[in-house]
Phi, psi and omega in degrees: 000323177296324180290338177266012172100015177286119181242131177060032179075012181246138177222141176288149179302322181297316179292319176304317180297321179295320178297310181296322176297325182291324180281324182210112187297348181284349179281117175248174179301318181294321179294322178296322176302319177297318179296313182290332175295325175288326180285336177096018182230029182292339181266354182279157176277317181248163180244134175280109187292329181290316179292324180297315182292321181296322179294323178290312187281321181235075180294155177294146182301331182275358183294126177276133180296147180310134178298153188296334178294346177260008182264195187289159177303318183297317179293321179295313181298319181296318176300310180299320187286319190265339185236309186285316180298314174299323173298315175306315183297321179295319180291320177298317178302317179298318178298321179291324179291325178296314181294323179294317177298319177297314181294331182279355178086024180296155173305146187301324179284359180255355185286314184286153170298163180292154175303320185296319180291318179294322179294321182293318178293323179295317177299317179297317176300316181299320181291313184293317181288331176292322176297318185282312188265341188095347172214152187284151181205114184254021181298326177300317180290327181291318176300315180289326177299319181296323179292322177293319185295336181295342183264001186277001176085357178268347180256141180270009180201168173249142180307325181295342180278348187257131174305132184208166181215140181261147170287167186299324180278354177084355184275341181245133178240123179256125181253155172284101185302320180295315177298321178294320181294319178299311178298321181291319180293323180289340180273351186294319184293327180288318188283339184258018177299134182247139178260150182299324183232119175271088183254128177075007178207175182234147177292130181248143178227156177267161183275214185277351178213168179301338179262008183272008174064181180262139186250140175241143177288136177260001173230144182204162176285165179299323179299313182292327174297319179294317183296323181287308188274303182287328177298321179295319178297321178292322177294321180290329175293322177298319174296317179301317178298316180295322180291326176298316181291323179293323175300320179297319179297311185289344175297343178275347182271160175306149184297321181257067182255117180283177190296318180297320180292324176298314176301315185295316181291322178294324181294326177295334182268350192289328187301125184072009183240118180266016183299125175299320181298322179288319178298325180285332173291321177298323185280316187255334182073015180204175177299139176298139185244342183215151174300331180290347177277346178291140180306146186301322183296320182288318181297322179295316180297314182297313180299318178296322177296313178301312179300322179294319181291327181272355181292127179218142177295137180252145177292157178294136178271155175303139185301323182290318178297320178300316180293325179294315179296318179296322180295320182289337185265358178288000000 
């Protein structure tokens, strides 16, 4: 440091940058600013070399290590290659599987990944971004979650269908509000179709504005709870029975029969056969995976039958309690 002109233990930031760059070419002016910011002299013209060395060699116990984005190119590349890119691929695969379930006609409540899986990925995103930036940032997971949620059937549009513009740093997205309002208004009639019997699912409503998300009642009558829980179990048993029948049908096919061949062979057996299991093989070429793939007319009949079986007279509720339940379900 003395050879580079350090006098009385003081050295200019410009000279310090030259020294560090001479020792390691990855040291840039911006990187030095981050380092001096941690040291506490980013606003000073000169740096006290003695205090600086003491801070480097004997850091305070509370000193946070420099974020990985400020380290060497080798460390950054290794982190992106071994940790961030595999994480991105995992999330992308989850997005693709979500879209595949939606395209295959799964029930709306079965399209999205589980809360447990999303929570685990969010925690991983928080950990990785904290390592890279020095503080956690889950905006990537939020962006991907929005893309998944567009597939759950409750939105009348995809964000990619709306004119939009990104800020230079990519963190702000400006949408065409008028176009979004038109799409949102046009989707209300479709999204608010009501079924006579809500079996295995709950009625969802929007809040006071398009960004108020979807609301679910957190209190319900015993009858509604039975339709939700027991009704769902019966629906899953129905799917299991269909899969069992489909396996018996497919047992007649060659062992290595691809999807198109399954459709063709099932279609050849369809004449004069009203089997729902067979019709679903003709349509999908594979075992049914969701109650939502069952034809709408059959689901309606099944749901009405389940609702009728679970219908039980209820004792009269206290007027105040009845009003409270009604308020919670609006």
